[in-house]
NUPASE-97982 format. One record per residue (C-alpha): residue number from 1; residue in three letters; chain; z, y, x. Coordinates in nm, 3 decimals, decimal comma. Example, Ala and Ser with C-alpha at 12.3 -4.5 7.8 and 13.67 -1.06 7.14 Angstrom:
<nodes>
[1; "ALA"; "A"; [0,780; -0,450; 1,230]]
[2; "SER"; "A"; [0,714; -0,106; 1,367]]
</nodes>
This chain:
<nodes>
[1; "MET"; "A"; [-2,365; -3,840; -0,715]]
[2; "TRP"; "A"; [-2,606; -3,667; -0,474]]
[3; "PHE"; "A"; [-2,540; -3,627; -0,104]]
[4; "ILE"; "A"; [-2,732; -3,426; 0,153]]
[5; "ASN"; "A"; [-2,819; -3,607; 0,471]]
[6; "ILE"; "A"; [-2,786; -3,341; 0,740]]
[7; "LYS"; "A"; [-2,989; -3,543; 0,991]]
[8; "GLU"; "A"; [-3,301; -3,521; 0,772]]
[9; "ILE"; "A"; [-3,295; -3,144; 0,727]]
[10; "LYS"; "A"; [-3,570; -2,981; 0,927]]
[11; "TRP"; "A"; [-3,480; -2,649; 1,077]]
[12; "VAL"; "A"; [-3,747; -2,391; 1,149]]
[13; "GLU"; "A"; [-3,775; -2,356; 1,521]]
[14; "MET"; "A"; [-3,771; -2,013; 1,676]]
[15; "ASN"; "A"; [-4,132; -2,040; 1,794]]
[16; "GLU"; "A"; [-4,270; -2,112; 1,445]]
[17; "ALA"; "A"; [-4,382; -1,807; 1,251]]
[18; "PHE"; "A"; [-4,281; -1,748; 0,895]]
[19; "PRO"; "A"; [-4,587; -1,752; 0,662]]
[20; "TRP"; "A"; [-4,565; -1,388; 0,554]]
[21; "VAL"; "A"; [-4,927; -1,371; 0,435]]
[22; "GLU"; "A"; [-4,884; -1,664; 0,198]]
[23; "VAL"; "A"; [-4,556; -1,528; 0,064]]
[24; "LEU"; "A"; [-4,699; -1,179; 0,011]]
[25; "SER"; "A"; [-5,014; -1,305; -0,160]]
[26; "ALA"; "A"; [-4,816; -1,535; -0,391]]
[27; "PHE"; "A"; [-4,581; -1,245; -0,466]]
[28; "LEU"; "A"; [-4,873; -1,021; -0,564]]
[29; "TRP"; "A"; [-5,036; -1,250; -0,819]]
[30; "ILE"; "A"; [-4,701; -1,356; -0,966]]
[31; "LEU"; "A"; [-4,603; -0,990; -0,996]]
[32; "GLY"; "A"; [-4,933; -0,923; -1,173]]
[33; "LEU"; "A"; [-4,865; -1,198; -1,425]]
[34; "ALA"; "A"; [-4,513; -1,067; -1,478]]
[35; "ILE"; "A"; [-4,648; -0,718; -1,546]]
[36; "ILE"; "A"; [-4,890; -0,855; -1,806]]
[37; "LEU"; "A"; [-4,613; -1,050; -1,976]]
[38; "SER"; "A"; [-4,375; -0,755; -1,980]]
[39; "ASP"; "A"; [-4,647; -0,520; -2,107]]
[40; "PHE"; "A"; [-4,731; -0,747; -2,398]]
[41; "SER"; "A"; [-4,368; -0,815; -2,485]]
[42; "TYR"; "A"; [-4,275; -0,445; -2,471]]
[43; "HIS"; "A"; [-4,566; -0,347; -2,694]]
[44; "ASP"; "A"; [-4,489; -0,634; -2,930]]
[45; "PHE"; "A"; [-4,140; -0,487; -2,956]]
[46; "LEU"; "A"; [-4,293; -0,147; -3,037]]
[47; "VAL"; "A"; [-4,518; -0,300; -3,301]]
[48; "HIS"; "A"; [-4,219; -0,447; -3,483]]
[49; "LYS"; "A"; [-3,977; -0,161; -3,420]]
[50; "LYS"; "A"; [-4,202; 0,131; -3,513]]
[51; "LYS"; "A"; [-4,409; -0,061; -3,770]]
[52; "LEU"; "A"; [-4,732; 0,002; -3,577]]
[53; "LYS"; "A"; [-5,050; -0,201; -3,585]]
[54; "TRP"; "A"; [-5,181; -0,376; -3,279]]
[55; "ARG"; "A"; [-5,501; -0,171; -3,297]]
[56; "GLU"; "A"; [-5,301; 0,147; -3,252]]
[57; "VAL"; "A"; [-5,108; -0,001; -2,965]]
[58; "ILE"; "A"; [-5,418; -0,129; -2,785]]
[59; "ARG"; "A"; [-5,576; 0,215; -2,798]]
[60; "SER"; "A"; [-5,280; 0,378; -2,628]]
[61; "PRO"; "A"; [-5,314; 0,446; -2,255]]
[62; "GLY"; "A"; [-4,960; 0,318; -2,203]]
[63; "PHE"; "A"; [-5,083; -0,030; -2,291]]
[64; "LEU"; "A"; [-5,393; -0,041; -2,071]]
[65; "TRP"; "A"; [-5,262; 0,110; -1,748]]
[66; "PRO"; "A"; [-5,017; -0,174; -1,667]]
[67; "LEU"; "A"; [-5,289; -0,428; -1,746]]
[68; "LYS"; "A"; [-5,523; -0,259; -1,500]]
[69; "VAL"; "A"; [-5,261; -0,256; -1,226]]
[70; "ALA"; "A"; [-5,175; -0,620; -1,296]]
[71; "LEU"; "A"; [-5,539; -0,724; -1,277]]
[72; "VAL"; "A"; [-5,578; -0,562; -0,936]]
[73; "LEU"; "A"; [-5,258; -0,729; -0,813]]
[74; "ILE"; "A"; [-5,373; -1,070; -0,940]]
[75; "PHE"; "A"; [-5,713; -1,037; -0,770]]
[76; "PHE"; "A"; [-5,563; -0,935; -0,436]]
[77; "GLY"; "A"; [-5,294; -1,202; -0,460]]
[78; "LEU"; "A"; [-5,549; -1,475; -0,533]]
[79; "ALA"; "A"; [-5,769; -1,348; -0,250]]
[80; "GLY"; "A"; [-5,488; -1,418; -0,005]]
[81; "SER"; "A"; [-5,367; -1,739; -0,166]]
[82; "ILE"; "A"; [-5,692; -1,932; -0,180]]
[83; "PRO"; "A"; [-5,771; -2,115; 0,146]]
[84; "SER"; "A"; [-6,148; -2,104; 0,087]]
[85; "PRO"; "A"; [-6,301; -1,799; 0,259]]
[86; "PHE"; "A"; [-6,578; -1,780; -0,001]]
[87; "TRP"; "A"; [-6,346; -1,758; -0,301]]
[88; "GLY"; "A"; [-6,101; -1,542; -0,111]]
[89; "GLY"; "A"; [-6,383; -1,298; -0,045]]
[90; "ILE"; "A"; [-6,495; -1,308; -0,407]]
[91; "PHE"; "A"; [-6,143; -1,233; -0,535]]
[92; "GLY"; "A"; [-6,091; -0,967; -0,267]]
[93; "ALA"; "A"; [-6,417; -0,795; -0,362]]
[94; "ALA"; "A"; [-6,324; -0,820; -0,732]]
[95; "GLY"; "A"; [-5,985; -0,667; -0,657]]
[96; "PHE"; "A"; [-6,138; -0,383; -0,458]]
[97; "LEU"; "A"; [-6,404; -0,319; -0,721]]
[98; "SER"; "A"; [-6,154; -0,324; -1,007]]
[99; "ALA"; "A"; [-5,919; -0,090; -0,817]]
[100; "VAL"; "A"; [-6,201; 0,156; -0,759]]
[101; "LEU"; "A"; [-6,323; 0,140; -1,119]]
[102; "PHE"; "A"; [-5,976; 0,168; -1,269]]
[103; "LEU"; "A"; [-5,871; 0,456; -1,050]]
[104; "LYS"; "A"; [-6,198; 0,629; -1,127]]
[105; "GLY"; "A"; [-6,121; 0,594; -1,498]]
[106; "GLU"; "A"; [-6,430; 0,404; -1,603]]
[107; "GLU"; "A"; [-6,448; 0,429; -1,982]]
[108; "LYS"; "A"; [-6,678; 0,127; -2,017]]
[109; "ILE"; "A"; [-6,417; -0,094; -1,855]]
[110; "ASN"; "A"; [-6,151; 0,042; -2,090]]
[111; "ARG"; "A"; [-6,365; -0,041; -2,393]]
[112; "TRP"; "A"; [-6,443; -0,387; -2,257]]
[113; "ILE"; "A"; [-6,073; -0,464; -2,204]]
[114; "LYS"; "A"; [-5,990; -0,338; -2,554]]
[115; "ARG"; "A"; [-6,260; -0,559; -2,709]]
[116; "LYS"; "A"; [-6,137; -0,867; -2,522]]
[117; "ILE"; "A"; [-5,778; -0,806; -2,626]]
[118; "ARG"; "A"; [-5,881; -0,753; -2,988]]
[119; "LYS"; "A"; [-6,059; -1,087; -2,982]]
[120; "LEU"; "A"; [-5,748; -1,254; -2,845]]
[121; "ILE"; "A"; [-5,528; -1,104; -3,115]]
[122; "LYS"; "A"; [-5,752; -1,202; -3,406]]
</nodes>
């Protein structure tokens, strides 16, 4: 049987600040991973339900847009989560660059993502 020793519980004092930056950055990259997982599982459902092929699904814009948003969220979340300023800057710059390229609608990036996903599926 487990008991809680109330004397050992540490209470947050009023003068200590809650680590909002760490919580927000962890939330962002976890949300990005959740979006990727839900996107793949939803499109896997569509493949089986509508008897589609993965090639058709990958070419649809409804598949790529959530992946783009998730990638930006993961980069920004990792930028805030990593204590090293160098790597935080690298991930922050990658997040900013990917957000600009994805919002601009860069077709080369879309083709690159499609090729990488096709390699993963095969």
